[in-house]
N, C-alpha and C positions, 0 to 999 in steps of 0.2 A: 326897393323891391320890385319896378316895373322893370328891370333890366335881367332881375333871376328870373321871373314871370317869360318873358318872351326866350328865354335860354332855356328855360323848361318844353315852352312849346314847340321850339324848334328841335331840341333832341327826343321830343316824344315823335315827331312829323317822320326827322329821320327813321326809326326803329319802325312804327307803322307801317311808311311804305317801301321798304326795302324792296319786298316782292308782290307779286300776285298771281295767280295759278292763272296759265291763259290754253286755249283751245288748238285743237289741230288747222282752226282758219283763224285764226290770232296774227296774221302775218299782213303786210303790204302786198305783196307780190314781188319784192323786189329783193326777198332773201335769199340768204346763201344755202343753199337747198346742194347736200352732200347725200349719194345714193350708193356708194360704194360698190361702182359697175363694178372695179378690176379688183377688189379684196384681193387678197392671196393669204393661203397659207404660209408661204416661205418670208414670212416680213420682218425685218429688226423689230424692236422692241427698245426704248419707244419709234417709233414711225410717224414719219412727219406727212400729210398725205392731204394735198389740194388747200394748202395754209393752215392749219391743223397739226397740233402734236398729239396723236395717241400712245396711251403708256397703259398696258394689262398691266396691273396690280394686285390683280385676285389671290385668294386661294382654292384651298378646298383638295380635293384627291385628284383632279386634272393635271397635267403638266403646264408651266404659263407657255404665251403665246397666244399666236392665234389661229383664227379658223379657216379654211376656205371650203366652199359647197352654197351652193342657191338655195335658198331660202325662204323660196317663193312662197310655200305652202302654210306659212308660220304668217305672211302681212297679210297674201291673199283673202283669209277670210274675212279682214275689216274693210277692204275694199268701198262698200256702202258709206262706211261712217267717216271712212277718213276718203275723200273722193284726190287721185291725182298720185297717191302711194306709191313708190316706184315699183317693190315685190325686187324679186332675183335675187343679188347677192346681199348682205349682209355683213356689219362689224359684229364679229361673234369672235370671242375669247374662247381659250383650252381650259378654264381652272373650273372647277363647281361654283367656287363661290364669286360672282361679278364684280369686280371694283375696275372700272375704266376712267382715267382721267384723261378729260380730251382739251388742252390750250390752244387758247386762239394766239397761234404764235402769230402772223401776218395779219392779227386787227387790234382795231382798239375801239373803244364806245359800245362795243357788246352790252347790249340789256334786255334781250330777246331771245330765248333759246329754247326747243325743243323736239324730242324721235319717239320712236316708236317703239317697243320694245318688245319680246315676245320668245319661247321660248317653249319644249314638248307638255309640261305641266306646269298648271295654273301655278304663275306666283309673284308677288310685291313687288314690283323695281321701285329704287329711289334712284331722282337727280336732285344734285346739290352745288349750289354757286357759289365760286367762295373770288374775293378781289386780289388785287398783288401781295397784300399784305397775310394771307390764307385767314384771311374773315370768312367765314362761314354768314354770306348773306341772309341766306335763305336754299327750303330743300320743299320739293312735292313726294308724294309716294303712290303709284297707283297700282289694282290688282288686277291680273289680265281675267279677263269675266268668262272663259274657261280656257282647257289646253290647247295649242295651235293657235292663241288668237291674239292678234298683236293690242297693247295696251298705250293708251297716248302720255309723258311726260312732259310739260311745258310749265314755265316759269316767266316772269319779266321784271327789273329791278330799275331801282334807280339808280343805284350805283352801278359803275361801271366792274361787269364781267373778266375776270382774270383767265379760269379755267371753272371746268363742270366735274362732277365724278358721275358717274355711272355705278348704283348701288343694286345690291340684293340683301335686303336687311334680314330678311327670313333665315339664310345662311343658304347654304347646300341645299341645292332637291335632287340632284341625279343628274342636272343638266346644264348645259353652256347657255349663258346670258345673248344676245342677239339684239344689235340693235342697227334701226333702219330712217331713210330719210331725214337723215340729223339737220336743223335748220336753225337760224341762225344769224341775227340786224340787232342794226341799229335805230330803234324807234324812233320817229318823227317827236321831234319838240312838243308837240300839243297833246302826245298820249304822256309822255314823260309828268304834264301838267293838270291832266287828270289825275293821275297817280298822285298828286303832293293833292290836289283839293278832295281826292276820297278820302285820306289821311286823314285833312284838316276836318272833313266833316265826321269821320269817327269818336277826332276827338273832343269834339264839340257836343256829339251825344253824348258820350261817357262822362 
């Protein structure tokens, strides 16, 4: 009986601690930070860039591929809320419905990831994290507070993230999606332990 209970607790722990939303400041300061400073519209799809593989796989009335423009105006309004943001160029697809896959081609052990998203008309964006077996680890959503203003999407998992998806759950709104200040890292062991302890506390409370 004890073995069965122990197995159940471990199973619940794994489910409860899969991911937790994180904020703009929830990084160590030594994370990888991609600002897309030389992003171009003439890019192959998929496109390997700074150790990651970016695949634009959305749909809608637009054409597949990437956009080259300086999207500074869509991110700078959040400068006070997101100190240190890069502005300038951003990753932008040409489809009307955003679905951008980012694989951590040259990295292992990634468990913390986030990015800013924006567009002309306020909409909701999603960030989904998957393991190497295409299992969804968890996801977060964020809605832009107003037109041409950035919103932050970030999460941390206790399982290794193989790739993430940027999505637009509400479908096409007439504008393309833009993502900037893409950040990811392997969190310190102490952080992962805190996640596990938090899950145990949740199980005990239930």
